[in-house]
C-alpha positions in Angstrom: 6.7 25.3 -29.6 7.5 23.8 -26.2 5.4 21.2 -24.5 4.6 22.0 -20.9 4.6 19.0 -18.6 1.8 18.7 -16.1 2.9 17.7 -12.6 1.6 14.5 -11.2 2.0 15.7 -7.6 -0.9 17.5 -5.8 -1.6 19.3 -2.6 -3.7 17.4 -0.1 -6.1 18.7 2.6 -5.8 16.5 5.7 -7.4 16.4 9.2 -5.5 15.5 12.4 -7.0 12.5 14.1 -6.1 13.9 17.6 -7.3 17.5 17.5 -9.3 17.7 14.3 -7.2 20.5 12.9 -7.3 20.8 9.1 -4.2 21.7 7.1 -2.8 21.4 3.6 0.3 19.5 2.7 2.2 18.6 -0.4 1.6 15.1 -1.6 5.4 14.3 -2.1 6.7 16.0 1.1 10.3 15.4 1.8 10.1 16.1 5.6 7.8 14.8 8.3 4.6 16.8 8.4 3.4 17.6 11.9 0.1 19.0 13.1 0.4 22.8 13.6 -1.7 22.6 16.8 -0.8 19.4 18.7 2.5 18.4 17.0 1.3 14.8 16.0 3.1 13.4 12.9 0.6 13.3 10.1 2.8 12.2 7.2 6.2 10.7 6.6 8.4 10.8 3.5 9.0 7.5 1.6 11.1 8.7 -1.3 8.1 9.4 -3.5 4.6 10.0 -2.3 4.3 10.6 1.4 2.8 8.0 3.8 -0.2 9.9 5.2 -1.3 8.9 8.7 -4.3 11.3 8.8 -7.6 11.4 7.1 -7.5 12.8 3.6 -10.3 15.3 3.1 -9.7 16.6 -0.4 -7.1 16.4 -3.2 -6.5 20.0 -4.4 -5.8 20.6 -8.1 
């Protein structure tokens, strides 16, 4: 019987502070995450968890 590892990373629902657009991003994004409407940078990679520069609305399971 194999043990299935549960991932520690989650998806995050965030809101852009500039245009109030809501979008979903991966918690450990490896690229800069930009707003799909206005282009503002919402999160930057740090080698592990992303540094989020927007309001976190919800952590999705």
